[in-house]
GULUMSE-845277 format. One record per residue (C-alpha): chain; x, y, z; residue number from 1. Coordinates in Angstrom, 1 decimal. Layout:
N
 chain     px     py     pz   n
     A      X      Y      Z NUM
...
//
This chain:
290
 chain     px     py     pz   n
     A   -2.1   16.1  -10.8   1
     A   -3.8   14.0  -13.5   2
     A   -4.8   16.3  -16.4   3
     A   -8.5   15.2  -16.3   4
     A   -8.8   15.9  -12.6   5
     A   -7.1   19.3  -13.0   6
     A   -9.5   20.3  -15.8   7
     A  -12.7   19.5  -13.9   8
     A  -14.7   22.6  -12.9   9
     A  -14.4   23.6   -9.2  10
     A  -17.0   21.6   -7.3  11
     A  -17.5   19.2   -4.4  12
     A  -17.0   16.4   -6.9  13
     A  -13.5   17.6   -7.9  14
     A  -12.5   18.2   -4.2  15
     A  -13.8   14.7   -3.3  16
     A  -11.6   13.1   -6.0  17
     A   -8.6   15.1   -4.7  18
     A   -9.4   14.1   -1.1  19
     A   -9.4   10.4   -2.3  20
     A   -6.0   11.1   -4.1  21
     A   -7.5    9.9   -7.4  22
     A   -4.9   12.3   -9.0  23
     A   -2.1   10.1   -7.3  24
     A   -2.9    6.5   -8.0  25
     A    0.3    5.1   -6.7  26
     A   -1.3    4.2   -3.4  27
     A   -3.9    2.0   -5.2  28
     A   -1.1    0.2   -7.1  29
     A    0.9   -0.5   -3.9  30
     A   -2.1   -1.7   -1.9  31
     A   -3.4   -3.8   -4.8  32
     A   -0.2   -5.9   -5.5  33
     A   -0.1   -8.1   -2.4  34
     A   -3.7   -9.2   -3.1  35
     A   -3.0  -10.0   -6.7  36
     A    0.2  -11.9   -5.7  37
     A   -2.0  -14.0   -3.4  38
     A   -4.7  -14.6   -6.0  39
     A   -2.1  -15.8   -8.6  40
     A   -0.1  -17.8   -6.1  41
     A   -3.1  -19.6   -4.5  42
     A   -4.5  -20.6   -7.9  43
     A   -1.0  -21.3   -9.4  44
     A   -1.9  -19.1  -12.4  45
     A   -4.7  -16.9  -13.6  46
     A   -7.4  -16.5  -10.8  47
     A  -10.2  -15.4  -13.1  48
     A  -11.7  -12.0  -14.0  49
     A  -14.3  -11.9  -11.2  50
     A  -11.8  -12.1   -8.3  51
     A   -9.4   -9.9  -10.1  52
     A  -12.1   -7.2  -10.6  53
     A  -13.2   -7.4   -6.9  54
     A   -9.7   -6.9   -5.6  55
     A   -8.7   -4.2   -8.0  56
     A  -11.8   -2.2   -7.2  57
     A  -11.6   -3.0   -3.5  58
     A   -8.0   -1.7   -3.5  59
     A   -9.1    1.5   -5.0  60
     A  -12.0    2.0   -2.5  61
     A   -9.9    1.1    0.6  62
     A   -7.0    3.2   -0.5  63
     A   -9.3    6.1   -1.1  64
     A  -11.0    5.5    2.3  65
     A   -7.6    5.5    4.0  66
     A   -6.7    8.8    2.4  67
     A   -9.9   10.4    3.5  68
     A   -9.6    9.0    7.0  69
     A   -6.0   10.3    7.2  70
     A   -7.0   13.8    6.2  71
     A   -9.9   13.9    8.7  72
     A   -7.5   12.8   11.4  73
     A   -4.8   15.3   10.4  74
     A   -7.1   18.2    9.6  75
     A   -5.7   20.4   12.4  76
     A   -2.0   19.8   11.5  77
     A   -2.1   19.6    7.7  78
     A   -2.5   23.4    7.3  79
     A    0.9   23.9    9.1  80
     A    2.8   21.8    6.6  81
     A    3.7   23.1    3.2  82
     A    3.2   19.7    1.5  83
     A   -0.3   19.2    2.9  84
     A   -1.8   22.6    3.4  85
     A   -3.4   22.7    0.0  86
     A   -5.3   19.4    0.5  87
     A   -9.1   20.0    0.2  88
     A   -9.9   19.6    3.9  89
     A   -6.9   21.5    5.2  90
     A   -7.6   24.3    2.7  91
     A  -11.3   24.5    3.6  92
     A  -12.5   23.7    0.1  93
     A  -14.6   20.8    1.4  94
     A  -16.3   20.5    4.8  95
     A  -15.6   18.0    7.5  96
     A  -19.2   16.8    7.2  97
     A  -18.8   16.2    3.5  98
     A  -15.5   14.3    4.1  99
     A  -17.1   12.1    6.7 100
     A  -20.0   11.3    4.3 101
     A  -17.5   10.5    1.6 102
     A  -15.6    8.1    3.9 103
     A  -18.9    6.4    4.8 104
     A  -19.8    5.9    1.1 105
     A  -16.3    4.4    0.3 106
     A  -16.5    2.0    3.3 107
     A  -20.0    0.9    2.3 108
     A  -18.8    0.3   -1.2 109
     A  -15.9   -1.8    0.1 110
     A  -18.3   -3.7    2.4 111
     A  -20.6   -4.5   -0.5 112
     A  -17.6   -5.9   -2.4 113
     A  -16.6   -8.0    0.7 114
     A  -20.0   -9.6    0.7 115
     A  -19.3  -10.8   -2.9 116
     A  -16.5  -12.9   -1.5 117
     A  -16.8  -16.3    0.2 118
     A  -17.6  -16.3    3.9 119
     A  -14.0  -17.5    4.7 120
     A  -12.7  -14.1    3.5 121
     A  -15.2  -11.7    5.1 122
     A  -13.8  -11.6    8.6 123
     A  -10.4  -10.9    7.2 124
     A  -11.9   -7.9    5.4 125
     A  -13.2   -6.4    8.6 126
     A   -9.8   -6.7   10.3 127
     A   -8.1   -5.3    7.3 128
     A  -10.4   -2.2    7.3 129
     A   -9.7   -1.6   11.0 130
     A   -5.9   -1.8   10.3 131
     A   -6.2    0.7    7.5 132
     A   -8.3    3.2    9.4 133
     A   -6.1    3.1   12.5 134
     A   -2.9    4.0   10.6 135
     A   -3.3    7.8   11.0 136
     A   -3.4    7.3   14.8 137
     A   -0.4    4.9   14.7 138
     A    1.8    7.7   13.3 139
     A    1.3    9.6   16.5 140
     A    2.0    6.8   19.0 141
     A    4.1    4.0   17.4 142
     A    7.8    4.7   16.8 143
     A    7.7    2.6   13.6 144
     A    4.3    3.2   12.1 145
     A    5.5    1.9    8.7 146
     A    5.3   -1.6   10.2 147
     A    1.6   -1.0   11.0 148
     A    1.1    0.2    7.4 149
     A    3.0   -2.9    6.2 150
     A    0.6   -5.2    8.0 151
     A   -2.4   -3.2    6.7 152
     A   -1.3   -3.4    3.1 153
     A   -0.2   -7.0    3.4 154
     A   -3.5   -8.0    4.9 155
     A   -4.9   -8.2    1.4 156
     A   -2.8  -11.4    1.0 157
     A   -4.9  -13.1    3.7 158
     A   -8.2  -11.8    2.2 159
     A   -7.3  -12.8   -1.3 160
     A   -5.9  -16.3   -0.5 161
     A   -8.8  -17.2    1.6 162
     A  -11.3  -15.9   -1.0 163
     A   -9.6  -17.9   -3.7 164
     A   -8.9  -21.1   -1.8 165
     A  -11.2  -21.2    1.2 166
     A   -8.4  -21.5    3.7 167
     A   -4.8  -20.2    4.4 168
     A   -1.9  -22.4    3.5 169
     A    1.5  -21.8    5.2 170
     A    2.7  -20.1    2.0 171
     A   -0.1  -17.5    2.5 172
     A    1.5  -16.4    5.8 173
     A    5.0  -16.3    4.3 174
     A    3.6  -14.1    1.4 175
     A    1.9  -11.9    4.0 176
     A    5.2  -11.3    5.7 177
     A    7.0  -10.6    2.4 178
     A    4.4   -8.0    1.5 179
     A    4.6   -6.4    4.9 180
     A    8.4   -6.1    4.7 181
     A    8.2   -4.7    1.2 182
     A    5.6   -2.1    2.3 183
     A    7.6   -1.1    5.3 184
     A   10.6   -0.7    3.0 185
     A    9.1    1.5    0.4 186
     A    7.2    3.6    2.9 187
     A   10.4    4.2    4.8 188
     A   11.8    5.6    1.6 189
     A    8.7    7.9    1.4 190
     A    9.1    8.9    5.0 191
     A   12.7   10.0    4.3 192
     A   11.3   12.9    2.3 193
     A    9.2   14.1    5.2 194
     A   11.6   13.9    8.2 195
     A   11.7   17.6    8.9 196
     A    7.9   18.1    8.6 197
     A    7.2   15.0   10.6 198
     A    9.4   16.2   13.4 199
     A    7.8   19.6   13.3 200
     A    4.3   18.2   13.7 201
     A    5.1   15.3   16.0 202
     A    4.5   12.5   13.6 203
     A    6.8    9.4   13.9 204
     A    8.3    7.3   11.2 205
     A   10.8    4.6   10.6 206
     A   13.0    7.2    8.8 207
     A   13.3    9.1   12.1 208
     A   13.6    5.9   14.2 209
     A   16.4    4.4   12.1 210
     A   18.2    7.8   11.7 211
     A   21.5    7.5    9.7 212
     A   20.9    3.8    9.3 213
     A   17.7    4.4    7.3 214
     A   19.0    3.1    4.0 215
     A   20.6    0.0    5.6 216
     A   17.4   -0.7    7.4 217
     A   15.4   -0.3    4.1 218
     A   17.8   -2.7    2.5 219
     A   17.2   -5.3    5.2 220
     A   13.5   -5.0    4.8 221
     A   13.7   -5.5    1.1 222
     A   16.1   -8.4    1.6 223
     A   13.6  -10.0    4.0 224
     A   10.8   -9.6    1.4 225
     A   12.9  -11.1   -1.4 226
     A   14.0  -14.0    0.9 227
     A   10.4  -14.7    1.9 228
     A    9.3  -14.6   -1.8 229
     A   12.0  -17.1   -2.7 230
     A   10.9  -19.4    0.2 231
     A    7.3  -19.2   -1.1 232
     A    8.5  -20.3   -4.5 233
     A   10.6  -23.1   -3.1 234
     A    7.8  -24.5   -1.0 235
     A    5.4  -24.3   -3.9 236
     A    8.0  -25.9   -6.2 237
     A    7.6  -23.2   -8.8 238
     A    9.6  -23.3  -12.0 239
     A   12.7  -21.5  -13.1 240
     A   10.4  -18.8  -14.6 241
     A    9.4  -17.7  -11.1 242
     A   13.0  -17.5   -9.8 243
     A   14.1  -15.8  -13.0 244
     A   11.5  -13.1  -12.5 245
     A   12.5  -12.9   -8.8 246
     A   16.1  -12.3  -10.0 247
     A   14.7   -9.2  -11.8 248
     A   13.2   -8.1   -8.5 249
     A   16.6   -8.4   -6.9 250
     A   18.1   -6.1   -9.6 251
     A   15.2   -3.7   -9.1 252
     A   15.9   -3.5   -5.3 253
     A   19.6   -3.0   -6.0 254
     A   18.8   -0.1   -8.3 255
     A   16.5    1.4   -5.7 256
     A   19.1    1.3   -2.9 257
     A   21.7    2.8   -5.2 258
     A   19.4    5.6   -6.4 259
     A   18.6    6.8   -2.8 260
     A   22.2    6.7   -1.5 261
     A   22.4   10.5   -1.4 262
     A   18.9   10.9   -0.1 263
     A   17.9   13.5   -2.6 264
     A   14.1   14.2   -2.5 265
     A   13.6   13.8   -6.2 266
     A   15.4   10.5   -6.1 267
     A   13.5    9.3   -3.1 268
     A   10.2   10.1   -4.7 269
     A   11.2    8.5   -8.0 270
     A   12.2    5.3   -6.3 271
     A    9.0    5.2   -4.1 272
     A    6.9    5.5   -7.3 273
     A    8.9    2.8   -9.1 274
     A    7.7    0.3   -6.6 275
     A    4.5    0.2   -8.7 276
     A    6.7   -1.7  -11.3 277
     A    8.4   -3.9   -8.7 278
     A    4.9   -5.2   -7.8 279
     A    4.5   -6.6  -11.3 280
     A    7.4   -9.0  -10.9 281
     A    6.1  -11.4   -8.2 282
     A    2.7  -11.3   -9.8 283
     A    4.1  -12.4  -13.2 284
     A    6.2  -15.0  -11.5 285
     A    3.2  -16.6   -9.8 286
     A    1.2  -16.3  -13.0 287
     A    3.7  -18.0  -15.3 288
     A    6.0  -19.9  -12.9 289
     A    3.7  -22.8  -11.8 290
//
């Protein structure tokens, strides 16, 4: 837990922050990167502070809303799982009504940001919000919910590209697919830590679906993401700087797959968290490789 959150006095405010996972910002980073890739790629460089601020704040609000929606949906099963039973809603430290009010506030904040974007991007915002809010249900019915999450996280590419350029180039769709594959890959690694609990409560995941082939499948997802990123760079005729940075991304993926080979929980968590740094690489490539 972040020290500043831990030292707050016990109150609805502290529990609201914990419900939003403010103490665990990794989700905001991972949701933010595809949008920033698209901003830098579509503008072939720095997209400007205004758009950057909108998408950074929007990523925080939508990730927070997704966490609150997830805990509302899972409020009856979280108390049965050791990893989740201490969450504010599961532990009864915040009421269901308060959680629903918080979710509404976060969604209204995200909607206000959406209206600061050009009209071309607004309808993509609505679809993206629906994808994010339906993920908790996807875990119950879809054998590979990480692909649903991949589409939800990658949707920011379409919002950001259309906001910056007014329309979607073919490269935007390739970048969308790259972000979706990357997201499904790192979330499969995360799901590998939760296989036993997920089976216990009836939640599905790609880690369960792929079984003993989970690491190989994760490698293929990462390979697809890297190949699509390379194709975007080739189609945009980006410089050697972009492909040099992409080479760093290849090395990062190789390290990830090596680190998780024994499926130790601490290694899985460390690699999942390290994807925050992977996200920097395509962004820097688009920023300086034009």
